[in-house]
MIVOLUM-838332 format. One record per atom (N, C-alpha, C): residue number from 1; atom name; x, y, z. Coordinates in Angstrom, 1 decimal. Layout:
BEGIN
- NUM; CA; X; Y; Z $
...
//
This chain:
BEGIN
- 1; N; -104.0; -215.3; -155.0 $
- 1; CA; -105.0; -216.3; -155.4 $
- 1; C; -105.6; -215.3; -156.9 $
- 2; N; -105.9; -214.2; -156.0 $
- 2; CA; -107.1; -213.2; -156.2 $
- 2; C; -106.3; -212.7; -157.3 $
- 3; N; -104.9; -212.5; -157.4 $
- 3; CA; -104.4; -211.4; -158.4 $
- 3; C; -104.5; -212.3; -159.9 $
- 4; N; -103.7; -213.1; -159.6 $
- 4; CA; -103.7; -214.2; -160.6 $
- 4; C; -105.1; -214.4; -161.2 $
- 5; N; -106.0; -214.7; -160.7 $
- 5; CA; -107.3; -215.0; -161.2 $
- 5; C; -107.7; -214.3; -161.9 $
- 6; N; -107.1; -212.9; -161.5 $
- 6; CA; -108.0; -211.8; -162.2 $
- 6; C; -107.4; -211.3; -163.9 $
- 7; N; -106.3; -212.3; -163.9 $
- 7; CA; -105.6; -212.1; -165.3 $
- 7; C; -107.3; -212.2; -166.2 $
- 8; N; -107.1; -211.4; -167.5 $
- 8; CA; -108.0; -211.9; -168.5 $
- 8; C; -107.7; -213.1; -169.2 $
- 9; N; -106.6; -213.5; -169.5 $
- 9; CA; -106.7; -214.7; -170.1 $
- 9; C; -107.0; -215.9; -169.0 $
- 10; N; -106.5; -215.8; -168.3 $
- 10; CA; -106.4; -217.0; -167.0 $
- 10; C; -108.0; -217.2; -166.7 $
- 11; N; -108.7; -216.2; -166.9 $
- 11; CA; -110.4; -215.8; -166.7 $
- 11; C; -110.8; -216.6; -167.7 $
- 12; N; -110.6; -216.6; -169.1 $
- 12; CA; -110.8; -217.1; -170.3 $
- 12; C; -110.7; -218.7; -170.2 $
- 13; N; -109.8; -219.2; -169.6 $
- 13; CA; -108.6; -220.3; -169.8 $
- 13; C; -109.4; -221.2; -168.8 $
- 14; N; -109.9; -220.9; -167.7 $
- 14; CA; -109.9; -222.2; -166.5 $
- 14; C; -110.9; -221.1; -165.4 $
- 15; N; -111.9; -222.0; -165.0 $
- 15; CA; -113.2; -222.1; -164.2 $
- 15; C; -112.3; -221.6; -162.9 $
- 16; N; -112.2; -220.4; -161.8 $
- 16; CA; -111.4; -219.9; -160.5 $
- 16; C; -111.5; -221.3; -159.5 $
- 17; N; -112.8; -222.0; -159.5 $
- 17; CA; -112.3; -223.0; -159.0 $
- 17; C; -110.8; -224.1; -158.8 $
- 18; N; -110.9; -224.4; -160.2 $
- 18; CA; -109.9; -225.1; -160.8 $
- 18; C; -108.4; -224.4; -160.8 $
- 19; N; -108.6; -222.9; -160.5 $
- 19; CA; -107.2; -222.8; -160.8 $
- 19; C; -106.5; -223.3; -159.5 $
- 20; N; -106.8; -223.3; -158.4 $
- 20; CA; -105.5; -223.9; -157.6 $
- 20; C; -104.9; -225.3; -157.6 $
- 21; N; -105.6; -226.3; -158.1 $
- 21; CA; -105.2; -227.7; -158.6 $
- 21; C; -104.7; -227.1; -160.0 $
- 22; N; -104.8; -226.5; -160.9 $
- 22; CA; -103.7; -226.3; -162.3 $
- 22; C; -102.8; -225.4; -161.7 $
- 23; N; -102.3; -224.6; -160.8 $
- 23; CA; -100.9; -223.8; -160.4 $
- 23; C; -100.3; -224.6; -159.4 $
- 24; N; -101.0; -225.6; -158.8 $
- 24; CA; -100.2; -226.7; -158.0 $
- 24; C; -99.4; -228.0; -158.7 $
- 25; N; -99.5; -227.8; -160.6 $
- 25; CA; -98.6; -228.6; -161.1 $
- 25; C; -97.7; -228.1; -161.7 $
- 26; N; -97.5; -226.4; -161.4 $
- 26; CA; -96.6; -226.0; -161.7 $
- 26; C; -95.3; -226.1; -160.8 $
- 27; N; -93.9; -226.3; -161.7 $
- 27; CA; -92.9; -226.3; -160.2 $
- 27; C; -91.9; -224.9; -160.2 $
- 28; N; -92.7; -224.3; -160.5 $
- 28; CA; -91.8; -222.8; -159.9 $
- 28; C; -92.8; -222.3; -159.0 $
- 29; N; -94.2; -222.5; -158.5 $
- 29; CA; -94.9; -221.9; -157.4 $
- 29; C; -95.6; -222.7; -156.6 $
- 30; N; -95.9; -222.1; -155.5 $
- 30; CA; -96.6; -222.8; -154.3 $
- 30; C; -97.6; -222.4; -154.0 $
- 31; N; -98.7; -223.3; -153.4 $
- 31; CA; -99.9; -223.0; -153.4 $
- 31; C; -100.0; -223.3; -151.8 $
- 32; N; -100.8; -221.9; -151.1 $
- 32; CA; -101.0; -223.0; -150.1 $
- 32; C; -102.4; -224.2; -149.9 $
- 33; N; -102.3; -224.8; -148.3 $
- 33; CA; -103.1; -225.4; -148.3 $
- 33; C; -104.6; -225.1; -149.2 $
- 34; N; -105.0; -224.2; -148.1 $
- 34; CA; -106.3; -223.6; -148.7 $
- 34; C; -106.5; -223.4; -149.8 $
- 35; N; -105.9; -222.6; -150.8 $
- 35; CA; -106.0; -222.7; -152.0 $
- 35; C; -105.8; -221.1; -152.2 $
- 36; N; -105.9; -220.4; -151.1 $
- 36; CA; -106.0; -218.9; -151.8 $
- 36; C; -105.2; -217.9; -152.0 $
- 37; N; -103.5; -218.9; -151.5 $
- 37; CA; -102.4; -217.8; -152.0 $
- 37; C; -101.4; -218.6; -153.0 $
- 38; N; -100.8; -217.8; -153.6 $
- 38; CA; -99.3; -218.9; -154.7 $
- 38; C; -98.5; -217.5; -154.4 $
- 39; N; -97.3; -218.6; -154.4 $
- 39; CA; -95.6; -217.8; -154.7 $
- 39; C; -94.8; -218.5; -155.2 $
- 40; N; -94.0; -217.9; -155.5 $
- 40; CA; -93.0; -218.3; -156.5 $
- 40; C; -92.2; -219.2; -155.6 $
- 41; N; -91.4; -220.1; -155.7 $
- 41; CA; -90.6; -221.3; -155.1 $
- 41; C; -89.2; -220.7; -154.7 $
- 42; N; -89.0; -220.2; -155.5 $
- 42; CA; -87.9; -219.4; -155.9 $
- 42; C; -88.2; -217.7; -155.8 $
- 43; N; -87.9; -216.9; -154.6 $
- 43; CA; -88.4; -215.5; -155.0 $
- 43; C; -87.8; -214.9; -155.9 $
- 44; N; -88.0; -214.0; -156.9 $
- 44; CA; -87.8; -213.1; -157.8 $
- 44; C; -86.7; -212.1; -156.9 $
- 45; N; -85.3; -212.1; -157.0 $
- 45; CA; -84.4; -211.3; -156.8 $
- 45; C; -83.9; -209.8; -157.2 $
- 46; N; -83.5; -208.9; -157.0 $
- 46; CA; -83.1; -207.7; -157.8 $
- 46; C; -82.3; -208.2; -158.8 $
- 47; N; -81.4; -208.8; -158.3 $
- 47; CA; -80.4; -209.7; -159.6 $
- 47; C; -81.0; -210.1; -160.6 $
- 48; N; -82.7; -210.6; -160.5 $
- 48; CA; -83.2; -211.3; -161.8 $
- 48; C; -84.0; -210.4; -162.3 $
- 49; N; -84.3; -208.8; -161.8 $
- 49; CA; -85.1; -207.3; -161.9 $
- 49; C; -83.9; -206.9; -163.1 $
- 50; N; -82.7; -207.1; -162.5 $
- 50; CA; -82.1; -206.5; -163.3 $
- 50; C; -81.3; -207.0; -164.6 $
- 51; N; -81.3; -208.4; -164.7 $
- 51; CA; -81.0; -209.4; -165.7 $
- 51; C; -82.2; -208.6; -166.7 $
- 52; N; -83.2; -209.1; -166.1 $
- 52; CA; -84.4; -209.1; -167.1 $
- 52; C; -84.2; -207.3; -167.9 $
- 53; N; -84.1; -206.5; -166.9 $
- 53; CA; -84.4; -205.3; -167.4 $
- 53; C; -83.2; -204.8; -168.3 $
- 54; N; -81.5; -205.7; -168.5 $
- 54; CA; -80.7; -206.1; -169.4 $
- 54; C; -80.8; -206.3; -170.7 $
- 55; N; -81.8; -207.2; -170.7 $
- 55; CA; -82.2; -207.7; -172.7 $
- 55; C; -83.8; -206.7; -172.9 $
- 56; N; -84.0; -205.9; -172.4 $
- 56; CA; -84.9; -205.2; -172.9 $
- 56; C; -84.6; -203.9; -173.3 $
- 57; N; -84.7; -203.3; -174.7 $
- 57; CA; -84.6; -202.1; -175.0 $
- 57; C; -85.9; -201.5; -175.2 $
- 58; N; -85.6; -200.2; -175.7 $
- 58; CA; -86.7; -199.2; -175.5 $
- 58; C; -86.6; -198.7; -176.7 $
- 59; N; -87.0; -198.7; -178.0 $
- 59; CA; -87.8; -198.4; -179.1 $
- 59; C; -88.6; -197.4; -179.4 $
- 60; N; -88.2; -195.8; -180.5 $
- 60; CA; -88.9; -194.8; -180.5 $
- 60; C; -88.8; -194.4; -181.9 $
- 61; N; -90.2; -193.9; -182.3 $
- 61; CA; -89.5; -193.5; -183.4 $
- 61; C; -90.1; -195.0; -184.6 $
- 62; N; -90.9; -195.1; -184.0 $
- 62; CA; -91.1; -197.0; -184.6 $
- 62; C; -92.1; -196.2; -186.1 $
- 63; N; -91.9; -197.4; -186.9 $
- 63; CA; -91.7; -197.4; -188.4 $
- 63; C; -93.6; -197.3; -188.0 $
- 64; N; -94.1; -196.4; -189.4 $
- 64; CA; -95.7; -196.0; -189.9 $
- 64; C; -96.6; -197.7; -189.3 $
- 65; N; -96.4; -198.6; -189.9 $
- 65; CA; -96.6; -199.5; -190.1 $
- 65; C; -96.2; -200.6; -188.8 $
- 66; N; -96.6; -200.4; -187.5 $
- 66; CA; -96.0; -200.5; -185.6 $
- 66; C; -96.8; -201.7; -185.7 $
- 67; N; -97.1; -202.7; -186.7 $
- 67; CA; -98.1; -203.9; -185.8 $
- 67; C; -96.8; -204.6; -185.5 $
- 68; N; -97.3; -205.7; -184.7 $
- 68; CA; -96.1; -206.9; -183.9 $
- 68; C; -95.7; -207.7; -185.2 $
- 69; N; -96.4; -208.4; -185.8 $
- 69; CA; -95.8; -208.5; -186.9 $
- 69; C; -94.3; -208.3; -187.7 $
- 70; N; -94.8; -206.7; -187.9 $
- 70; CA; -93.6; -206.0; -188.5 $
- 70; C; -92.5; -205.6; -187.4 $
- 71; N; -92.8; -205.3; -186.5 $
- 71; CA; -91.7; -205.0; -185.0 $
- 71; C; -91.0; -206.1; -185.2 $
- 72; N; -91.6; -207.6; -185.3 $
- 72; CA; -91.1; -208.4; -184.7 $
- 72; C; -90.1; -209.0; -186.3 $
- 73; N; -90.5; -209.1; -187.0 $
- 73; CA; -89.3; -209.0; -188.3 $
- 73; C; -87.7; -208.4; -187.9 $
- 74; N; -88.8; -206.8; -188.0 $
- 74; CA; -87.2; -205.4; -187.6 $
- 74; C; -86.2; -206.3; -186.7 $
- 75; N; -86.6; -206.4; -185.1 $
- 75; CA; -86.4; -206.9; -184.2 $
- 75; C; -85.7; -207.9; -184.3 $
- 76; N; -86.1; -208.9; -184.7 $
- 76; CA; -85.6; -210.0; -184.0 $
- 76; C; -84.5; -210.5; -185.8 $
- 77; N; -84.1; -209.3; -186.5 $
- 77; CA; -82.7; -209.6; -187.4 $
- 77; C; -81.7; -209.7; -186.7 $
- 78; N; -81.7; -209.6; -185.1 $
- 78; CA; -80.2; -209.7; -184.7 $
- 78; C; -80.4; -210.6; -183.7 $
- 79; N; -81.2; -211.2; -182.9 $
- 79; CA; -81.5; -212.2; -182.3 $
- 79; C; -82.6; -212.6; -181.7 $
- 80; N; -83.3; -213.4; -180.7 $
- 80; CA; -84.2; -214.0; -180.1 $
- 80; C; -85.1; -213.0; -180.0 $
- 81; N; -86.1; -212.7; -180.0 $
- 81; CA; -87.3; -211.7; -179.1 $
- 81; C; -87.9; -212.8; -179.0 $
- 82; N; -88.1; -212.4; -177.3 $
- 82; CA; -89.0; -212.8; -176.1 $
- 82; C; -90.6; -212.0; -176.1 $
- 83; N; -90.5; -210.7; -176.0 $
- 83; CA; -92.1; -210.3; -176.4 $
- 83; C; -91.4; -209.3; -176.8 $
- 84; N; -92.5; -208.3; -177.6 $
- 84; CA; -92.8; -206.7; -177.6 $
- 84; C; -93.8; -206.2; -177.4 $
- 85; N; -93.7; -205.2; -176.8 $
- 85; CA; -95.2; -204.3; -176.4 $
- 85; C; -95.3; -202.8; -176.5 $
- 86; N; -96.1; -202.8; -177.3 $
- 86; CA; -96.2; -201.6; -178.2 $
- 86; C; -97.2; -201.0; -176.9 $
- 87; N; -96.2; -199.4; -176.5 $
- 87; CA; -97.2; -198.8; -176.1 $
- 87; C; -97.4; -197.1; -176.8 $
- 88; N; -98.8; -197.1; -176.2 $
- 88; CA; -99.3; -195.5; -177.1 $
- 88; C; -99.1; -194.9; -176.2 $
- 89; N; -99.3; -193.5; -177.1 $
- 89; CA; -99.3; -192.3; -176.1 $
- 89; C; -100.5; -192.3; -175.0 $
- 90; N; -100.2; -191.5; -173.6 $
- 90; CA; -100.9; -192.0; -173.0 $
- 90; C; -101.1; -190.1; -172.4 $
- 91; N; -102.3; -189.9; -172.2 $
- 91; CA; -102.1; -188.6; -171.5 $
- 91; C; -102.5; -188.2; -170.1 $
- 92; N; -101.1; -188.1; -169.3 $
- 92; CA; -101.0; -188.6; -168.3 $
- 92; C; -100.4; -187.2; -167.5 $
- 93; N; -101.1; -186.8; -165.9 $
- 93; CA; -100.8; -185.6; -165.2 $
- 93; C; -99.1; -185.4; -164.9 $
- 94; N; -98.4; -185.1; -165.5 $
- 94; CA; -96.6; -184.8; -164.7 $
- 94; C; -96.7; -184.1; -164.2 $
- 95; N; -97.9; -183.2; -163.4 $
- 95; CA; -97.6; -182.2; -162.7 $
- 95; C; -98.3; -182.8; -161.1 $
- 96; N; -99.1; -184.1; -161.2 $
- 96; CA; -99.7; -184.4; -159.9 $
- 96; C; -97.7; -184.8; -158.9 $
- 97; N; -97.0; -185.4; -159.9 $
- 97; CA; -95.8; -185.8; -159.4 $
- 97; C; -95.5; -187.0; -158.7 $
- 98; N; -96.5; -187.7; -159.3 $
- 98; CA; -96.7; -189.5; -158.5 $
- 98; C; -96.2; -190.4; -159.9 $
- 99; N; -95.9; -189.5; -161.0 $
- 99; CA; -95.2; -190.2; -162.4 $
- 99; C; -93.6; -190.7; -162.3 $
- 100; N; -93.4; -191.8; -162.5 $
- 100; CA; -92.0; -192.1; -162.7 $
- 100; C; -91.6; -191.5; -163.8 $
- 101; N; -90.0; -191.5; -163.8 $
- 101; CA; -89.2; -191.4; -164.6 $
- 101; C; -89.8; -191.9; -166.1 $
- 102; N; -89.4; -192.9; -166.0 $
- 102; CA; -90.4; -194.0; -167.4 $
- 102; C; -91.3; -193.1; -168.2 $
- 103; N; -92.9; -192.6; -167.0 $
- 103; CA; -93.8; -192.6; -167.6 $
- 103; C; -93.3; -191.1; -168.0 $
- 104; N; -92.3; -190.2; -167.2 $
- 104; CA; -92.5; -188.8; -167.9 $
- 104; C; -91.5; -188.8; -169.0 $
- 105; N; -90.8; -190.0; -169.4 $
- 105; CA; -90.2; -189.9; -171.0 $
- 105; C; -90.9; -190.7; -171.8 $
- 106; N; -92.0; -191.5; -171.4 $
- 106; CA; -92.5; -191.7; -172.3 $
- 106; C; -94.1; -191.6; -172.6 $
- 107; N; -94.7; -191.1; -172.0 $
- 107; CA; -95.8; -191.0; -171.4 $
- 107; C; -96.8; -190.8; -172.8 $
- 108; N; -95.8; -189.2; -173.5 $
- 108; CA; -97.0; -188.7; -175.3 $
- 108; C; -95.9; -189.4; -176.2 $
- 109; N; -95.5; -190.6; -176.6 $
- 109; CA; -94.8; -190.9; -177.6 $
- 109; C; -95.1; -192.1; -177.6 $
- 110; N; -95.4; -192.7; -179.1 $
- 110; CA; -95.3; -194.4; -179.6 $
- 110; C; -94.2; -194.8; -179.3 $
- 111; N; -94.1; -195.8; -178.6 $
- 111; CA; -93.0; -196.6; -178.2 $
- 111; C; -93.0; -197.9; -177.9 $
- 112; N; -91.8; -199.1; -177.9 $
- 112; CA; -92.0; -200.5; -177.8 $
- 112; C; -91.0; -200.7; -176.7 $
- 113; N; -91.5; -201.6; -176.2 $
- 113; CA; -90.4; -202.1; -175.1 $
- 113; C; -90.5; -203.5; -175.9 $
- 114; N; -88.4; -204.1; -176.2 $
- 114; CA; -88.9; -204.9; -177.1 $
- 114; C; -88.3; -205.9; -175.7 $
- 115; N; -88.3; -207.0; -175.6 $
- 115; CA; -87.2; -208.2; -175.0 $
- 115; C; -86.8; -209.2; -175.6 $
- 116; N; -85.6; -209.1; -175.4 $
- 116; CA; -84.5; -210.3; -176.4 $
- 116; C; -84.4; -211.6; -175.2 $
- 117; N; -83.8; -212.7; -176.1 $
- 117; CA; -83.3; -213.6; -174.7 $
- 117; C; -82.5; -213.3; -174.3 $
- 118; N; -81.6; -212.9; -174.1 $
- 118; CA; -80.1; -212.6; -174.0 $
- 118; C; -79.7; -211.2; -173.8 $
- 119; N; -78.5; -211.2; -173.0 $
- 119; CA; -78.6; -209.7; -172.8 $
- 119; C; -77.5; -209.6; -174.1 $
- 120; N; -76.7; -209.9; -174.7 $
- 120; CA; -75.9; -209.7; -176.0 $
- 120; C; -76.1; -209.4; -176.8 $
- 121; N; -77.8; -210.2; -177.1 $
- 121; CA; -79.1; -209.5; -178.8 $
- 121; C; -79.5; -208.6; -178.0 $
- 122; N; -79.8; -208.3; -176.6 $
- 122; CA; -80.1; -206.9; -176.7 $
- 122; C; -79.3; -205.6; -177.0 $
- 123; N; -77.7; -206.2; -176.8 $
- 123; CA; -76.9; -205.1; -176.9 $
- 123; C; -76.6; -204.9; -178.5 $
- 124; N; -76.5; -205.8; -179.3 $
- 124; CA; -76.5; -206.4; -180.7 $
- 124; C; -77.4; -205.6; -181.2 $
- 125; N; -78.7; -205.4; -181.0 $
- 125; CA; -80.3; -204.8; -181.1 $
- 125; C; -79.8; -202.8; -181.2 $
- 126; N; -79.2; -202.8; -179.6 $
- 126; CA; -78.9; -201.1; -179.9 $
- 126; C; -77.7; -200.4; -180.8 $
- 127; N; -76.6; -201.7; -181.3 $
- 127; CA; -75.5; -200.9; -181.6 $
- 127; C; -75.9; -201.6; -183.7 $
- 128; N; -76.9; -202.6; -184.0 $
- 128; CA; -76.6; -202.5; -184.9 $
- 128; C; -77.9; -202.3; -186.0 $
- 129; N; -79.1; -201.8; -184.8 $
- 129; CA; -80.0; -201.6; -185.8 $
- 129; C; -80.2; -200.5; -186.2 $
- 130; N; -79.5; -199.7; -186.3 $
- 130; CA; -79.1; -198.2; -186.9 $
- 130; C; -79.6; -197.8; -188.2 $
- 131; N; -80.1; -199.5; -189.4 $
- 131; CA; -80.8; -198.8; -190.6 $
- 131; C; -82.0; -198.1; -190.7 $
- 132; N; -82.9; -198.9; -189.1 $
- 132; CA; -84.1; -198.4; -189.4 $
- 132; C; -83.8; -196.9; -188.6 $
- 133; N; -85.3; -196.3; -188.8 $
- 133; CA; -85.2; -194.9; -188.1 $
- 133; C; -85.8; -194.7; -186.9 $
- 134; N; -85.3; -195.7; -186.0 $
- 134; CA; -85.6; -196.0; -184.9 $
- 134; C; -84.4; -196.1; -183.9 $
- 135; N; -85.2; -195.2; -182.2 $
- 135; CA; -84.1; -194.6; -181.3 $
- 135; C; -84.7; -195.8; -180.5 $
- 136; N; -83.2; -196.3; -180.3 $
- 136; CA; -82.7; -197.3; -179.1 $
- 136; C; -81.8; -197.3; -177.9 $
- 137; N; -82.4; -197.9; -176.9 $
- 137; CA; -81.0; -198.0; -175.5 $
- 137; C; -82.0; -198.9; -174.9 $
- 138; N; -81.0; -199.5; -174.2 $
- 138; CA; -81.4; -200.4; -173.2 $
- 138; C; -82.4; -199.4; -172.2 $
- 139; N; -83.1; -200.7; -171.7 $
- 139; CA; -84.4; -200.1; -170.2 $
- 139; C; -83.7; -199.7; -169.3 $
- 140; N; -82.3; -200.3; -169.2 $
- 140; CA; -80.9; -200.5; -167.4 $
- 140; C; -80.3; -199.2; -167.6 $
- 141; N; -80.6; -198.3; -169.1 $
- 141; CA; -80.0; -197.1; -168.7 $
- 141; C; -81.0; -196.2; -168.9 $
- 142; N; -82.0; -196.2; -168.2 $
- 142; CA; -82.7; -195.3; -167.6 $
- 142; C; -82.7; -194.8; -166.3 $
//
């Protein structure tokens, strides 16, 4: 419950003492009797994670106008976009040895993770958005 309560949007929307009651109304979550623990009713499996990753593409060389609305206009031409997360260059120390492969690939580049509603839409994006100077590939292929 502490993790859920720490999310900025949750803190803005609801008083922490009301959170367990609000989460109990969910059909997807189970809240403990004492209101301190919350979990998914059906655990998130490796198969679920793979399915989500197969719907996400990585876009590099974004246009100069990389505001959310502009990226949504570009990427939604091939299918239903669930989310776009634009990531700005970060200064990470790859010599520390704790960086993941994805961090090493993207830490110093402006890029976006675009999640489509279906695997087919993500595949269409990779194949058909070549009219934009954007480099695209599936997250699952990294």
